[in-house]
N, C-alpha and C positions, 0 to 999 in steps of 0.2 A: 338602314337609313340613307336616304339620298343625300348627295352632296349639297343640293340646294336647301333641303330641310335642315341639315346640320349647320349650314351657314346662317340660315334664318334663326336657328336656335341660339347660336353664338351672339348674333346681333341682339336678340331678345334679352339674353342674360347681361349683355353690356348695358342695354337701356335700363334694365331693372336696377343694376348695381349703381350706375351713375345717377339714377333718379334719387337714390338715397343721398348721394353726395350733393345733388342739386337742392334737395329739401334742406339738408343741413346747412348749405351755404346761404340760405335765406337769413341766417343769424350770424352776422359778421362780428369779429372781435370789437372793432370800434374804440371809442374813447374810454369806455369803462375798462376794457382789457388793457389798453395802453397805460392806464393809471395804476394798474396792479403792481405790487412788488413781486418780482419774478426771481426764481433761483438762477444762479449763474449759468446753469446748464440748459436753460431754455433755448431751443433752436431759434434762429432768426425766422421771422414771418415768411420770408421767401422760400423756406424749405417745405412748408406744409402743403402747398398746392401741388408741386411735383410728386411728393411722396404719396399723397392721397390719390393722385391720378394713376400712378403705378399700382397702388393697392387695389383700387376699384377694378382695374384691368385683370389683375391676378385673381381677384374674387370671382369675377365674371367667368373667366376661363375655367376656374375650378368647378364652379356650378355647372357650366356647360359640359365639362367632361363627365360629371356624374349623371347629368340629364341624358347625355348621349348614350351612356352605358345602360341606364336603368329606366329612363323616362321619369316623369314627375311622380306618378303614383308608385312606381317601383322603387323609388329612393327611400321609402320608409320615412323616417323623421328628418333625413339629411337635408333635403331641399326646403321643406317647410321651416325648419330651424334656420336655414340660411336666410330665408326671407324675414324671419323674426329678428335675426341679428342685424339685418339691414335697417329695420324699423328702429331698433335700439340705437344703432349708429346715428341715425338722423335725430333721434330724441335727445341725444347727448348735447348736440349743438344748441338746441332750444333751451335745455336746462342751464347750460353754462353761459352761453352768449346771449340767449334770448331773454331769460328772466334773471340772469346774474346770480345763480345758485350753485356755486362750486361744491357745496356740501351735497346737495341732491345729485348733481352731475357725477360726483365721485361714487356715490352708492350705485348709480345707474351704470357707470363704466365698469365697475366690478362685476355686475351681472352680465354686461355685454362681453367682457373678457371670458367669463365662464361659458357663455353660450358659444362664443367663437371657438373655444377649446373643444366643446362638444361637437360642433360642426366639423372641425378639423378631424377629430377622431372618426366621425361617421363617414366623412369624405374619404379618409384614408382606407377604411374598410371596403369602400366601393371601388375607388380608383386611387391607388397610392399617390400618384402624381398630384391629384386634386388636393389631398391632404397636405402635401409639401407646399403647394402654392398658397395655402392659407397661413403657413408659418410666419411669413413676414408681417402679415396683418395682425396676427396674434402678438408678435413681438412689439409692433408699433403701438397697439392699443395698451399693452402692458406698460410701455414707456409713457404713453399719454396718461394712464391712470396715475403713475408716479408723479408726473408733472401736475395733474389736476389736484392731487392731494397736497403737494407742496404749495401750489397757488392758494388753495383753500386755507392752509395753515398759516402761510405768510401774510394773509390778508384778513385774518379774523378781526372783527370789530368788537371792541369792548362793549359789554352791555351795561346799561344804566350807569 
């Protein structure tokens, strides 16, 4: 693979990864989120942007490493599942912030976490460093799932 093609590939994976973040960012926390009761261990809002920026870069580099080694079709399920988890990543923001359904968002983030784990294992088999680069994302989404669950439970509304 030429250096130019490799560089274009990296740029492509960065665009694809950040596209998921951009789609998710269309659904901002806003007043609804500000009014929720939050656990004491909720990070300040200023943490989320920098953390997600680093995670999207790590995801893109991991996908690029696999792509560079195997190509898209040679990756088996690894790169298609990577794209699927990006779609799930963006969907979570819509469910949680867009339609204010922390219950559905929690169910979805559990599926997202499982798919990320699967991607990490598949990446690890292709390029071990790519699997390692997915670990912080897996950990952050695990933390986000715990936070999502806590927010859901702390803000249950009594029925009738």
